[in-house]
C-alpha positions in Angstrom: 0.8 -69.4 -14.7 -1.4 -66.3 -13.8 -2.7 -68.1 -10.7 0.6 -68.9 -9.4 1.9 -65.2 -9.8 -1.5 -64.0 -8.2 -1.2 -66.4 -5.3 2.5 -65.5 -4.7 1.5 -61.7 -4.8 -1.3 -62.5 -2.3 1.1 -64.4 0.1 3.7 -61.5 0.0 1.0 -58.9 0.6 -0.2 -60.8 3.4 3.3 -61.2 5.0 4.0 -57.5 4.6 0.5 -56.4 6.0 1.0 -58.8 9.0 4.4 -57.6 9.8 3.2 -54.0 9.5 0.2 -54.7 11.8 2.6 -56.5 14.3 4.8 -53.5 14.3 1.9 -51.0 15.1 0.5 -53.4 17.8 4.2 -53.7 19.1 4.6 -49.8 19.5 1.4 -49.4 21.2 2.7 -51.6 24.1 6.0 -49.7 24.1 4.4 -46.5 24.5 5.2 -42.8 23.7 6.6 -40.1 25.9 3.9 -37.7 26.6 2.8 -35.0 29.4 -0.6 -35.4 30.7 -2.5 -33.3 33.3 -5.4 -34.1 35.6 -6.1 -34.9 39.3 -4.1 -37.4 41.2 -6.4 -40.1 42.6 -6.1 -43.2 44.8 -7.4 -45.9 42.5 -9.2 -48.0 44.9 -11.5 -45.1 46.3 -12.0 -43.5 43.0 -13.1 -46.8 41.3 -15.0 -48.0 44.5 -17.0 -44.8 45.2 -15.9 -41.9 42.9 -14.0 -40.3 45.7 -11.7 -37.5 44.7 -11.0 -33.8 45.2 -10.2 -31.7 48.1 -12.6 -33.7 50.4 -10.7 -37.0 49.8 -7.1 -35.8 50.3 -6.5 -37.2 53.8 -8.0 -40.5 52.8 -6.3 -40.7 49.4 -2.9 -39.7 50.8 -3.3 -42.4 53.5 -4.6 -45.1 50.9 -1.5 -44.3 48.5 1.1 -44.3 51.4 -0.2 -48.0 52.2 0.2 -49.1 48.9 -3.1 -48.1 46.9 -2.2 -47.6 43.3 -2.5 -43.9 42.1 -4.2 -42.9 39.1 -4.4 -39.4 36.9 -7.9 -38.4 36.0 -8.0 -35.9 33.0 -10.5 -33.2 32.5 -12.1 -35.3 29.8 -12.5 -38.3 32.1 -9.6 -40.5 31.0 -8.3 -42.5 33.7 -4.5 -43.4 33.7 -2.8 -46.0 35.9 0.3 -44.3 37.3 3.3 -46.7 37.3 6.6 -46.4 38.8 9.7 -45.8 36.7 12.2 -48.4 38.0 15.0 -46.3 36.8 14.0 -43.3 38.7 11.2 -43.6 41.4 11.5 -39.9 42.6 8.7 -38.5 40.5 6.5 -41.4 41.5 7.2 -41.0 45.2 6.7 -37.1 44.9 3.3 -37.6 43.3 2.3 -39.6 46.4 2.1 -36.1 48.1 -0.3 -34.6 45.3 -3.2 -36.9 45.8 -6.4 -34.7 45.3 -4.5 -32.1 43.5 -4.1 -31.2 39.8 -0.7 -32.1 38.5 1.2 -32.6 35.3 3.0 -35.8 34.6 5.5 -36.6 32.2 6.3 -40.2 31.3 5.8 -43.0 28.8 1.9 -43.8 28.1 0.9 -47.2 27.3 -2.2 -49.0 26.7 -2.8 -52.7 27.1 -6.3 -54.3 26.7 -8.0 -51.2 27.2 -6.1 -49.8 30.3 -4.1 -46.7 29.9 -0.9 -46.2 32.1 1.9 -43.7 32.3 5.3 -44.8 33.7 5.9 -41.2 35.4 9.3 -39.8 35.0 8.3 -36.1 36.0 5.4 -34.6 38.1 4.7 -31.3 39.4 1.5 -29.6 40.8 -0.3 -27.4 38.5 -0.4 -23.7 39.1 -3.9 -22.4 40.1 -4.2 -20.3 36.9 -3.2 -23.4 34.8 -6.2 -25.4 36.1 
């Protein structure tokens, strides 16, 4: 009888633990609202040959205008893929003019298979003193 009770308890524990882990995993994909600051980069040139900064503004702006995805490179080296918010594309489109500049982005931060992304809902160039 003890074995039956212990078996039932272990199965119940496994079910509860599994559902808790599934909820944590699910929430990681849903994302959290966050504000992140860093340099706006075009992903192709940054990943291909570390191009960034003032020297790369012209090329990066052209690349982004032609469809290259944008990223946000934080001071600690974290790179976020910037994604368009389908309900309000204005912030994403404004960000296209900020390539090579430091910006503050608000949006939903998500991680999937090691890739961090931010679904941008707000963007502004950082003031020189805030950099």
